[in-house]
N, C-alpha and C positions, 0 to 999 in steps of 0.2 A: 972742407973749406976752413980757412983760418978765421978766428974771430974778427981780426981787423978787416978782412975782405967783406965779411957780412956788414960791418959798420960802414964801410965805403959804399957798398951797394945800397944800403938803406939811405945814406946821405944823398947819393946821386938820385935815387928814386924820389926822395923828398923834394929835392931841388926841381926835378922835372915836373912833379905835381904842382909845386908852388908856381912855377912859370906858367903852366897851363891855366891855373886858377886866376892868376893876375891877368892873363890875356883875355880870358872869358869875362872877367869883371870889367876890364877896360871896354870891351865890345858892348857889354850891357849898358855901361855908363854913356857911351856914345849914342846908343839907340835911345836912351832916356832923354838925353839932351836934345836929340832931334824931335822927339815927341813933345817935349816942353816947348821948343821953338815953334812947332806946328800949332800947338795949343795957343801960344801967345799971338801968332799970326792970324788965327781964326777966331779972335774974340768977338767980332761983330755978329757971329752966328746965333748967340743966345736970343736975339730979338725974334728969330723965327719960332723959338720955343714958346715965347710969351703969347704969340698969336695962337 
């Protein structure tokens, strides 16, 4: 293999990994936002803990 081919493959691999990481991060952020919304919606519940 020529050196420039190796560089191209590394670049492509890096791009693929970066895309996968960004997608996973976005999914995690969406899940966290849902959890935060659920926590905000269920604020009246701490009264049960006081009892």
